[in-house]
C-alpha positions as CSV (number, residue, x, y, z in Angstrom):
1,M,-7.8,11.8,5.6
2,K,-4.6,11.4,3.5
3,D,-1.3,11.1,5.2
4,E,1.9,12.8,4.0
5,L,3.3,9.7,2.4
6,N,0.2,9.2,0.3
7,T,0.2,12.8,-0.7
8,Q,3.9,12.5,-1.8
9,I,3.1,9.4,-3.8
10,D,0.2,11.1,-5.6
11,M,2.3,14.1,-6.4
12,L,5.2,11.9,-7.9
13,L,2.8,9.7,-9.8
14,S,1.1,12.8,-11.3
15,K,4.5,13.8,-12.6
16,G,4.8,10.6,-14.5
17,N,7.3,8.7,-12.2
18,D,7.0,5.0,-12.1
19,R,6.7,2.9,-9.0
20,F,10.3,1.8,-8.7
21,E,11.6,5.4,-9.0
22,I,9.2,6.5,-6.2
23,W,10.2,3.5,-4.2
24,K,13.9,4.4,-4.4
25,R,13.2,8.0,-3.6
26,L,10.8,7.6,-0.6
27,K,11.8,4.3,0.9
28,T,12.9,4.4,4.6
29,K,13.2,1.7,7.1
30,D,10.0,3.0,8.9
31,N,7.7,3.3,5.9
32,M,8.5,0.4,3.7
33,V,5.2,-1.6,4.3
34,A,3.0,1.5,3.9
35,L,4.9,2.7,0.9
36,R,4.7,-0.7,-0.9
37,H,1.0,-0.8,-0.2
38,H,0.2,2.7,-1.5
39,L,2.5,2.3,-4.6
40,N,1.0,-1.1,-5.6
41,N,-2.6,0.2,-5.1
42,K,-2.3,3.2,-7.4
43,A,-2.2,3.2,-11.2
44,L,0.6,5.0,-13.1
45,L,-0.1,8.2,-15.1
46,K,0.5,6.5,-18.4
47,D,-1.9,3.7,-17.5
48,K,-4.6,6.2,-16.4
49,R,-4.3,7.9,-19.8
50,T,-4.3,4.7,-21.7
51,Y,-7.3,3.1,-20.0
52,R,-9.3,6.2,-19.0
53,Y,-12.2,5.5,-21.5
54,L,-12.4,1.9,-20.5
55,N,-12.4,3.0,-16.8
56,I,-15.2,5.5,-17.5
57,F,-17.2,2.8,-19.3
58,L,-16.7,0.4,-16.4
59,S,-17.7,3.2,-13.9
60,L,-20.9,3.9,-15.9
61,I,-21.9,0.3,-15.9
62,L,-21.4,0.0,-12.2
63,L,-23.2,3.3,-11.6
64,F,-26.1,2.1,-13.7
65,V,-26.3,-1.2,-11.8
66,T,-26.1,0.6,-8.5
67,I,-28.8,3.1,-9.4
68,G,-31.0,0.2,-10.4
69,K,-30.5,-1.5,-7.0
70,I,-31.3,1.8,-5.2
71,L,-34.4,2.2,-7.3
72,G,-35.4,-1.4,-6.5
73,V,-35.1,-0.6,-2.7
74,V,-37.1,2.6,-3.1
75,D,-39.8,0.6,-5.0
76,D,-39.8,-2.0,-2.2
77,I,-40.2,0.5,0.6
78,R,-43.9,-0.1,0.8
79,F,-43.2,-3.8,1.7
80,A,-40.0,-3.4,3.6
81,K,-40.0,-1.5,6.8
82,G,-37.4,-0.4,9.4
83,M,-34.2,-2.5,9.4
84,Y,-35.0,-4.3,6.1
85,I,-34.5,-1.0,4.2
86,L,-31.0,-0.7,5.7
87,I,-30.2,-4.3,4.8
88,F,-31.3,-3.8,1.3
89,L,-29.1,-0.7,1.0
90,I,-25.9,-2.6,1.9
91,E,-25.3,-3.8,-1.7
92,P,-25.6,-0.3,-3.2
93,A,-23.3,1.1,-0.4
94,V,-20.6,-1.5,-1.3
95,N,-21.1,-0.7,-5.0
96,M,-20.6,3.0,-4.3
97,Y,-17.3,2.2,-2.4
98,I,-16.1,0.1,-5.3
99,L,-17.1,2.8,-7.7
100,K,-15.0,5.4,-5.8
101,E,-12.0,3.1,-5.9
102,I,-12.4,2.5,-9.7
103,V,-12.9,6.2,-10.5
104,F,-9.5,6.8,-8.7
105,F,-7.9,3.8,-10.5
106,K,-7.2,1.9,-7.3
107,R,-6.1,-1.8,-7.6
108,T,-8.4,-2.9,-4.7
109,G,-11.4,-1.5,-6.6
110,Y,-10.8,-3.8,-9.6
111,Q,-10.2,-6.8,-7.3
112,F,-13.3,-6.2,-5.3
113,L,-15.4,-5.6,-8.4
114,F,-14.3,-8.9,-9.9
115,I,-15.0,-10.9,-6.7
116,I,-18.4,-9.2,-6.1
117,S,-19.4,-9.6,-9.7
118,V,-18.5,-13.3,-9.8
119,L,-20.3,-13.9,-6.5
120,S,-23.4,-12.0,-7.8
121,L,-23.8,-14.7,-10.4
122,L,-24.9,-17.0,-7.6
123,Y,-28.1,-15.0,-7.4
124,Q,-30.5,-16.2,-10.0
125,G,-31.8,-12.7,-10.8
126,N,-28.3,-11.7,-12.1
127,R,-28.3,-14.6,-14.5
128,Q,-31.3,-13.3,-16.4
129,F,-30.8,-11.6,-19.8
130,P,-30.1,-7.9,-19.1
131,A,-28.4,-8.3,-15.8
132,I,-26.0,-11.0,-17.0
133,L,-24.6,-8.7,-19.7
134,F,-23.7,-6.0,-17.2
135,T,-22.2,-8.6,-14.8
136,L,-20.1,-10.2,-17.5
137,A,-19.0,-6.9,-18.8
138,M,-17.9,-5.8,-15.3
139,I,-16.0,-9.1,-14.8
140,I,-14.2,-8.9,-18.1
141,I,-13.3,-5.2,-17.9
142,S,-12.2,-5.4,-14.3
143,V,-9.9,-8.4,-15.0
144,F,-8.5,-6.8,-18.1
145,S,-7.9,-3.4,-16.4
146,H,-6.3,-5.1,-13.4
147,M,-4.0,-7.2,-15.5
148,K,-2.9,-4.3,-17.7
149,M,-2.5,-1.6,-15.0
150,F,-1.2,-3.8,-12.2
151,S,0.9,-6.6,-13.8
152,K,3.1,-8.4,-11.4
153,K,6.3,-7.3,-13.0
154,N,5.4,-3.6,-12.4
155,L,4.6,-4.0,-8.7
156,I,7.0,-3.6,-5.8
157,P,7.6,-7.1,-4.6
158,A,7.3,-8.0,-0.9
159,P,10.6,-9.0,0.8
160,V,11.2,-12.8,0.7
161,G,12.2,-14.5,3.9
162,K,11.9,-11.4,6.1
163,S,9.2,-10.3,8.4
164,S,6.9,-7.8,6.6
165,G,6.3,-5.8,9.8
166,K,3.3,-7.8,11.0
167,K,3.3,-9.5,14.3
168,R,1.9,-13.0,14.4
């Protein structure tokens, strides 16, 4: 369920405002941490328009890989019973979460996809011919998209030397 702050941010981003304008407009003493998190996790409208086709391509690759994993689990049902089926469905479930984040241009989606894709290269089956092409494409596109849409100079910086609201 979306909170009011998240809804306001989405509305202002859809009007084409940049992060710093929204930061100045919505910043209060109580919501600074949440506002920074939400602003830094969402892509700007101009970036969504610029990279939408690349994002669609990345989403289709991830969807294709996820459907392949689900079909592999369905094919193995005759061998795997009970709890093993649920264990085999963890990877497609994580992929679906990442897919949702990428479809909505969320920063965490690109970060998770990069990490998961690099880690998937540890599995020998993902280093075979067709799978390695998909994995490398996901790594390259997720890094490129993350660097272009969420460059450090365009993000709201965390305060230096002050407590960020977290208790230790």
